N, C-alpha and C positions, 0 to 999 in steps of 0.2 A: 157449548156446542154438543148436540146429542149425536150419538153414533147411529147410523142407519143399520137396520137389521132387526132380528127378532127381539121382542121385549122380554126381559128376564123377570121371573117371579121373585118378589122380595122374600128373602128368607127370614124366618124367626130366629132368635138367638139360639134356641134349642136345635133347629135344623142346621144352622151354621156350625155350632159346636160338634154335632154328630158327623157332619161331612168332614170337618177338620180332623176329628179323631179317626175317621176312616181313611185319611190320607188323600182326600179329594182336592184337586186344585181349585182354590177359591178365588183366584185372582180376578175373574170376571165378575165376582160378587162384591168387590171392594171398590169404593170410590177413592182412588189414590190421591186425587187432587185436593181432598179435604183432610188428608192425614197430617198429624202433628206429633212431635216428640214431646212426651210429658216433661214438664219443667225445663223446657229448652227455648222458651220465648226469648227473643232478642230485645235487649234494651241498650240504648246508646249511653255511654258515660264519657266524660272528658277527664283526662288525667294529664297533668303537667309533669314532664320529666326534665331533669337537667340534660344539657347537650351531651355530656360524656356518656350518659346512659343510652341515649338515642343512638349515638355512634356505635356503642358496643352491641346494642340490639340489632342494628342494621348490619353490622359485620357478621354476627352469628346467623342472622336470617339469610344473608347472601351465601354464607358457607353451606347452609342447609338447603338453599334453593327455595325458600318460602318467604312469605311476607312478614313484615314487622308485627302486624296484628296477630298472625299465627303464633309467632314466638311468645308474645305477651300472653295470649290465651293459654298456651301449653304450660308456660312457667307458672302462671297463677293457678291453673287447675292442679298441677303437680303439688304445689304448696298447700292448697286447700285440702286435697286428698290425704296429705300427710298429717293433717291436724287430728287430734283425738276426736273420736265420734261422740257427740252428745246424745244421751238417752233422754228422749222427751217424756 
């Protein structure tokens, strides 16, 4: 759906950079609907856990007021970030 109103001139990369460096508000020049976080695409995986693990995850999730999925993501991210970094 297009917004009614005046049509904005498309900026070149150089114009965009210059306006950014000058502190100009560029929010009207960005199509936020097409934005993505780099390396953050979602892929679904299935993991089987024993019941005792699910019970403990649910207990911790309830204590923190978050979902089981959030607990799993945070715990795995913490573990992965603690691993030594590989130099490519």
